[in-house]
C-alpha positions, 0 to 999 in steps of 0.5 A: 627520650622515651615515649613516656614523656610524650603525654607530658608534651601533650599536656603542655600543648593543652595548657598553651591552647587554653591560654591562647584559645580564641573564638573560631570563625569560618576559617577553621571550617573550610577545606584547606590545603598546604605543605608541612615540614617536621623534624623527626626524633626516631626511636628504634626498638629491637631485639636481634643479634644481627642482620640475616646473612651479615657477619656479626658478633653482637650479643643483641641490639635492643635500641637506638636513636636517629633524626631526620626530616618528615615533609609533604603535602596536606589536604584538610576537609571539614566533617562537622563543627568538631571534626575534620579529615586530613590526608597527607602525602609524606616523605619520612626519614626513620633512620637511626643508629643502634649500638651495643657494647661487649667485653672481649680480650684484646692485645695491648702492646702484645699483652692480652688484657680485657677490653671493650668493643662497641657494635654499631649498626647505622641505618638509612631508612625512609618511607613515602606514603599516605597519612590519613588522620581524623582531627578534633577540636578540643579547646578553641582551635587546639586540635587532637589528630589521630590516624595512621601512616602507610608508606613504601620503604624506599632507603634501606641501607646499613653500615655495620662496624665493630670497634675497640673502645677500651683501652682508649688509643690502644689494643687490637683484635685477636683473630680466629687463629689466636694471632694479632689482627693488628686492627681495632676494627672488624666486620666493617660492612655496608649494604642493603638490609635483607628481608625488609618489609616493604609496606610500613604501617604506623599509628599516629597521634598528636596535637596542632594549633592554627595561627592565622597570618591574615584577617580573613584566616585564609592563610594559617601557620600550624605548629604541630607535634606528632608521635608515630608508633611503628606497627610493622617490622623493619625486617620480616625476620627480626623484632625491629620497629621504629617510633618517631616523635615529630616537631614541625609546622604546616603552612595551610591555605583556605580560600574564602568562599564567595558570598552566599548569593553567588556561591560557585558550584561545579555541576554537570547536570541540573535535575529537577526533582519536583514539579513546580520548583523554579531553579535559576542558574547564572552562567559566567558572563551574566548569561542566565538560564531559567527552568520552570514549569512553563518551559516544559510539560509538567509530566516531563519536568519530573524526569528531565535532565538539562546538561551544562558543562560550564561552571555555574553560580547557584543562588541559595533561594531554598530555606531548610529548617530542622529540629530535634527533641529528646524523649526520656521515658521518665522525668529525667535520665539518671546516671548512677554509680555502684561499687562493683567487683569484676572477675575475669578468668584467664584463658591459658592459651596463646593462639597462632596463625597457621604454620607460624610460630610468631605471636600474633599482634593482637597479644599486647607486648611491652618493651623492657622500659615500661614493664615497671609501670605495668599493673594488672588492675590498670588493664582489667575491664569488663571487656574480657578479650582486652584483659586476655590479650595481656595474658603474657604480661599478667603471667609474667607479673605474677611470676615475679610476685611469686618466686616459687612459681613454675610454668609449663608451655605446651606447644600444639599444632592442628596436625593436618596439612603442613602442620601434620606431625610437626612437633618442631613447629609446636616446640617453636611456638612454645619457645616464642612465648618463652623468649618474650617472658625471658627477654622482656620480663627477665623471667629465669629460663629455669622456671619455664619448661617446654613441651611439644605435642601434636593435638592437645589432650582436649583438641577440637576437630581440626577438620573444621576451620574453627577447630583447626584454629583452636588447636594451633596453640600454646597451653600454659599450666603452673604448679602455683594456682596464683599464677593462672588465677582469675583476675579480680578487681574492684571497680565503679559501675555506671548504669542509666535509668531509663536505659533508653533515650528516643530522639525525634528529628524533623526537617522541612525542605522542598528539595529533599535531603542529602544526608542527616546525622544525630549525635549525643556527646559529653564534654566533646566526646562522642557517645552515640551517632546515627546517620543516613541518606535522604529519608530521615526517620521520625525517631531513633533510639539510643540504647545506653550500653557500656560503650555509650555510657555517659560518665559522671560530670559534664553536660550531655548534648544532642544535635541534629545536622541535616544537609539538603540536596542543594548543599544547605547545612542546618544544625539544631542542638540541645542539652539533655537533662540528667541527674548524677548519683555518685557513690560519694553522694549516696554516702553523704545523703545516707541513701540506700545503695547496692553493690554489684559483683560480676563473675564468669566461668569459661572453658566449658568443653564443647557440648558440655555443661559440666563445670571443669576442675579449673572452675571448681575452685572459683565457686566457693569464692563466688559464694562468699559474695552472696548475702541473705538479701542478695539477688543472684542472676546466672546466665548461660551462653554458647558459641555459634557452633551447632544447632540453635535449639540444641545450644539454647538447651545447652546454655540453660543446662550450664546456667542450671548446673552453676545455680545448683552449685551455688545453692542460693535461694534468691537465684534466677537461672536462664540461658541465652543460647548462641550469642556474639558476646565476643568476636567469633572470628577469633578462637579466644572469642569463641572460648570466652563465649562458652560461659556462664555469667553470675551477677550478684546484687546486694543491697546495703543499709542507709 
């Protein structure tokens, strides 16, 4: 079974949850604990010829399967009406068997003939560790769970065997001297897998549905499906990960709380926070202690603590009131769609860690079985780094689409410390990129040239940490401009008008707040959250940006949740009125519309405002989108290196240079200086920030 069937399984669970959904009572919102047991289908994804130091003739192990149990204990704690935190201690068997077949010459009745033998690598693998997950209720009691697992690798054994499987019932191996070995089996070995990675980390996602076993809902049977995606390798020197599909059930216990008037609380200290408040505490055995203003001097009452080690019953005598309103600087919030074209240039560098030739994990790599479904349009977005991290897949797809294209991979190093004059490391970095393209994407090695240098021709200063990081790279060039051409896709852009919403929360309590939370949600999806402890502000402002933009369709709800110092919880929820203006609606109503196009240029040299040759060819493309009525905004940026005042001037020069090249009358050029457009701790984040963005707004007729 391949993981592409997993979304189908989730859909089946969603449908069943919709059919059997029931109203949820307080049983779902209580802390609970229990045990679980799962049946695990394990899928091994590999790319190696054999275990280090273990004799093997296998051409390549690529995949395998296995089964095993996953079991352990669970503690679940509610976080809100929709979310809960789940902590698991788990034992998980991830064993599997990898096989590969190979043609060979065998002796059959003393006569050489072509036969087939099978390489088998059976593994005994298991982990023990923790699985933290966040759960979200979506339909009735149906819950989606996401999180990760971190476990220590316990069992790590292997059994290797090479056996002739054809011709059936006959044939023996020829040994190294050319003689008959009189055996159908060779390299029959067992042992411990070398160089295993002790800490195994995996991402986990899945669904579960609690079924109450009693009227009080204190005992639940919870069927579940989970999928874990292995992040760390089984062995550090091998490309070998394990994914698992788990089917199972959990038995959960959720003790019903005591009635509100005698709720049990374990406290060690009774603290009086305000003069004049009576707090009556009832000890077990009906003995009572009353602390009020007449017991102590009023001045001391503000600071005095009374210590009790008993378990106390606390009556809920204090009321808590809370409310929230939304203030929109207009009659209503308007979410509008626009047709948009987005262009993202490709940064043709792959960066590496110091003294390493392994492609870093942040670069997205695919498996052989899912390259057929990969399309560039599906992964392109306004988040440039997420597009860039598919660089190798984009180049591979374009090489397949353009058979005459050839690329050159130039490996470079930082040329200091361990990497000083290390051309071998530079070549290994280029080879790592080549291996991915040839092994996974099946690009012919004849179309990939390898070169090695120390520093690049356009090297940064390796004496700085940022410069050294930028110099550890493989540069990709091509004889075909289409291979590294910017990614251009048509998209739908959503804007909010006005771009801000101000929430005004209030809470009335005599004992003070413990914490508060303001959220905006749409169809169960969190758009924005504000949280705090104790003092709550009179207003919080929601700046509606791309990360929190509501989608078309679905009601927007905002909620205030407050908890006082005695543990009382109050929520107040409302709907936010808003209008949705879709592209289709504009066409049906013959409204005027605007097309918004966005372009970027990157790879300005450090401290330079000169447009590089690789960007010159893009300028005519941008000009084609500029019409007589278009309003053009050109914005320049710099990275964080250098003085702020100098960077401000440099960003303005970059914007002015491009504005002059575009030559439009209705154009505004501005510089914003050093900004954190992208993660500045990454070399690609800094290079993508040395940019000029062009935004073209073109009105179209009714």
